[in-house]
N, C-alpha and C positions, 0 to 999 in steps of 0.2 A: 301191466300198468295200463290205467285209464286216462282218458283225455277230458279236460275240462276247459271251458272258456270263461272269460272274466267280463263282468258287467258292473255298472253302477247301480245303487239303489235308487229309488225315485227322488229322494231329496238330496242326493249328492251333487248333481250337476255334472257337466262333462269332465272326463278324464282321458287324456290322449292315449293311454295305453290299454284301454278296454272299451267294450261296446256301451255306448250311452244311448238310451232311447226309450220308448214305451216298453215296460218290463214284459208285458204279455207278448208283444212281437219279438223282442230279443229272445226270450226263452223258447218261444215256438221254433224260431229259426235255428237256434243253437241245437235243439233236440233233433229237428228235421235233418240238419247237416250230418248228424252222427254222434255228437258229443254225448257223454254219459254224465257230466257234471258241470256245475255253474259256480265260480267264485264270486262273492259280492264284495265290491268296494264300497264301504259304508262311511257316511259323514256323521249322521246323528240317528242312533237307533230309536230315539223318541219321536222321530219326525216321519215315520212311515209305518205301514200296516205289515207287521211281521207275518201274520198268518196268511194274508193275501199273497205275499212274495213266496211263502212255503207252498202254497196251494198251486200257484203258477208254475213252480218248479216241478212239483209232482205231476201236474197235468201235462207237462212237456216231456216227462220222462227223465227228469234230470235230478240228481243228488246235489244238494248244496254242499260244497266241498271245504269252504273256508270263509270267514269273514275278515276283511282286511281294512286298514285304517289310512290308505294312501291319500284320501282327499281331505282328511281332517285339518292338517297343517295349513295347506294353501287356502282352504276355504274359510276356516275360522280363526287362523293364527294361533292355534293351540299346539304346543309341543311339550313333551314331557321334561324337556330341559329349558323351558322358557325361563328368562331371567326373573320374572315377577312371581313371587310366591302364589298370588291368587290365580294367576294364569296356569302355573303348574297344577294347582289344585283342581281347576276346571278340566285340564287335560287328563288328570288321573281319573277323575269322575266320569268323564266321556269314555275313556278306555274300559272302565269297569262296566259301563253300560254295553259296550262292544262284547266284553267277556260273557255277560248275561245273555246277550243275543246269541253268541256262539253256542252256548249251552242250550238254548232253546232250540236251536237247529242241530245240536249234536256234533258240532264241529269246533276246531280251534280257531284262536283270534290272533292275528299277527300284527307285528310292529316293524315298519320300515322307516321311512323318513319322518313319521310322526315322533320318533324319539327325539329329534332335534339335532343340534350341533354343539360342539365344545365352545364355539364362538359365542353362544349365548351366555356363557358362564364366565367367571373371572379366570378360570384355568381349566385344564383338562380333568383334573382330579375332582374338581367340584361338579363338572358336568356329568361325569360318571357316578358321582355320589348321588345326584338328583335322579338320574336313571335307575339307579339301584333302589332309591327310596320309593319310585313309582312301582317298581317290580315287586319290592317287598310287600307293598299294599295289595297289588293286584294278584299276586300269585296265590295267596291263601283262598281268594275267591274262585280262582280257577281250579285249584285242587278240590275245593268243597263241591264244585259243580261238575267235576269229572272231565275237564277239558284242559288243553295245554295253551300256553302263551308261546307264540313262534316268532322269533327275531329273524330279520332279514339282513344278512351282510349286504352292504351297498358300496359301490365304487365311490372313490374319494371326490368325484365331481358332483355327487349328490350330497354327501355329508362327510363328516371326519370322525365318526364313531363307528366301530365295528365294521371296518372295510373288508376284511379277509375272513376266510373260513376259520383259520387258526385263531385269530383274535376273538371271533365269536365263540368258538368252542371253549376256549380258555376262560372267557367271561361267564359263560353259562355254568361251568364246572365249579365256580365260586359259590354258587347257590346250592343249598341242600334241599333238592327237590327233583322230581321226575316230570314236573310240569312245565318245564322250560326247554324248548327245542329251537332249531332254526330251520329255515327253508332255503333251498338252493335256488338261484336265479342265474341262468346262463349268461345274461348280459353282464351283470356285476362280476361274475367270476372269471369270464373271459377277459375283462379289463384288469382285474386285481391279481389273479392267480398265475403262476408260472405255467400251469397246464389246466385247462378247464377239465379235462378227462380225469387227471390225477386228483383234482380237487373233489370231484364227485366220489371217487373211490374213498378219499380221505374222510369226507363227510359221512358216508355210509358205515365206514368201519367205526367211526366215533359213536355210533348208536344214537346220535342227536339230530340227524337230518330227517325230518318228518314230512317234507312236502317239497315239490320242485315246480318252479315257474320257468317257461321256456320262451325263447325268441330266437331269430337267427343272428348271425354275426353283426348285422347292421341294426338290430333291434326292431326289425320288421318281421312279418310273418314268415315262418319256416319255408324254405324254398326261395327266399329273396336274397339271401346271403351266401356264405361260404362254409357253414358248418357241414360236416359229414354226419348226417343223421343216424346211419346204420351204425357207425363207430360209436357215437355218443350213447345211443339207446342200448347197444350191445353191452357196453361197459357198465351202464346203470344196472342192467339185468344181471350181469356176471357179478357185480358187487352185492347183490342181493335186494336191490330196491324194487319194489312192486306197488308203489303208491300212485297218487295223481300226478299227471303232467298237465299243468295249467297254463294257458297261454297269456302272456303278457307282453305286448309289443305295440308299436305305433300302428294305429289303425289307417292312417293316411286318407281319412274321409270316406271310407267305404268298409265298414265292419263286416257286412255280409261277405263281400269278396274276400277279405282277409281270413275270416273264420273258415270259408271253404277251402281256400289255399292251404292254410295251416293243417286242417284236418286231413286233406288229401295227402300232404307230404309226410306228416308224423305218422298217420295210420298206415301209409305205405311202408315206411321204414320199419315200423313195428312187425308188419306182416313179413318183410324181408329178413327180419331178425328171428322169425318163427315165434313171434309173441302175440 
């Protein structure tokens, strides 16, 4: 398992769960701390220099690990289940741009809060139909470009669609594709699942868990809460997961300190696990 940090791209503006700042400085520090990857939170792929970001990552010894959509809804009021057809159209077009960006970087594109809420629709069935329509349009593009679309189950206080691992796996299996997967997120699973560790095993056994985002029990940097990192990481390894562990947690105004703490704690736990 390898460690990645999360940052916003230049056009995205601040996001409380990742490092926001001058891209060159952020990537240089992330690489110096010891991380091997950088996840990008993107607002609008048409509004920044893709090649410049790729070069900064490479110069810092970092692989780009994923492109995510966490800032789009709040910044531009675009959701895949927005009530207005024209807004849904713009949201789908924006996501397709993110998919093309992912393909340019050779990584997957994720959907979390950007999917929206059933409250935007007349009823739950309509909201899920709108989400399915968006995916039915985006998935052929992802398939043609050789990347995957990654759904993020999120706790009910964030939204009311795809809250649990089980719901998300069942939803994915209604599509005839191998290009739709999901990412684990410790924060959401700790709140929604009976057991965080058991849900990680369930996810890995499903064959659909392609990425993992991590935080401590208080959604701060690992080492700030009560999670037993050796137990969690040993379980992930025993279940067969060997992908990225991407940091996503509250920065509390000091991303440099948070990144250092998270790296020290998680890298130390991996070492203690013999990984």
